[in-house]
C-alpha positions in Angstrom: 0.0 0.0 0.0 1.4 3.4 -1.0 0.8 6.4 1.2 1.7 10.1 1.0 2.3 12.1 4.2 2.2 15.8 3.9 4.3 17.3 6.7 6.9 20.0 7.5 10.1 20.1 9.5 9.6 20.3 13.3 6.0 19.0 13.2 5.9 16.6 16.2 2.5 15.2 15.1 3.9 14.5 11.7 7.0 12.8 13.1 4.9 10.6 15.4 2.6 9.5 12.7 5.5 8.7 10.3 7.2 6.7 13.0 4.0 4.6 13.5 3.5 4.2 9.7 7.1 2.9 9.3 6.3 0.1 11.7 3.6 -1.3 9.4 5.4 -3.7 7.0 2.9 -3.5 4.1 3.3 0.3 3.6 5.4 2.5 1.4 5.3 6.0 2.8 6.4 9.1 0.7 6.8 12.2 2.8 6.1 15.6 1.1 7.5 18.7 2.9 4.8 21.4 2.4 7.4 24.1 2.8 8.9 23.2 -0.6 5.9 24.1 -2.7 3.6 27.0 -2.2 0.5 25.1 -3.4 1.1 22.4 -0.8 1.7 25.0 1.9 -1.4 26.9 1.1 -3.5 23.8 1.1 -2.2 22.1 4.2 -0.5 24.6 6.5 -3.1 24.3 9.1 -4.0 20.7 8.6 -0.7 18.7 8.8 -0.2 15.8 9.1 -2.3 15.0 6.1 -2.4 11.5 4.8 -3.3 10.2 1.3 -3.6 6.7 0.0 -2.5 6.2 -3.6 -4.9 3.6 -5.2 -4.2 1.2 -8.0 -5.1 3.8 -10.6 -2.5 6.3 -9.0 -5.3 8.4 -7.7 -4.5 10.2 -4.4 -7.4 9.8 -1.9 -7.3 11.7 1.4 -7.7 9.7 4.5 -9.2 10.8 7.8 -6.6 12.2 10.2 -5.7 9.6 12.8 -5.6 10.4 16.4 -2.1 11.1 17.7 -2.8 8.7 20.5 -3.7 5.8 18.1 -1.5 2.8 18.5 0.2 1.1 15.5 -2.4 -1.6 15.5 -5.3 1.0 15.6 -3.6 2.9 12.8 -3.3 -0.3 10.7 -7.0 -1.1 11.2 -8.0 2.4 10.2 -5.9 2.1 7.0 -7.5 -1.3 6.2 -11.0 0.2 6.7 -10.4 3.1 4.3 -8.3 1.4 1.7 
């Protein structure tokens, strides 16, 4: 499963989510720094971390924001539910 995580340097919520996602073996996570592109920054500056699933047609579909308190197992179940 391919995911895209929009984040920025110094975002502790982003870092925590990425750490949990990296513990799930079936995932490939691409991190996009919103400070590198103005369109990403304008879209997500107040929303990060923002998580997208890339489906089999290469369409990016935004996923609900998981709770920062979610365990790796809870995060994995959420991803299975929405993908």
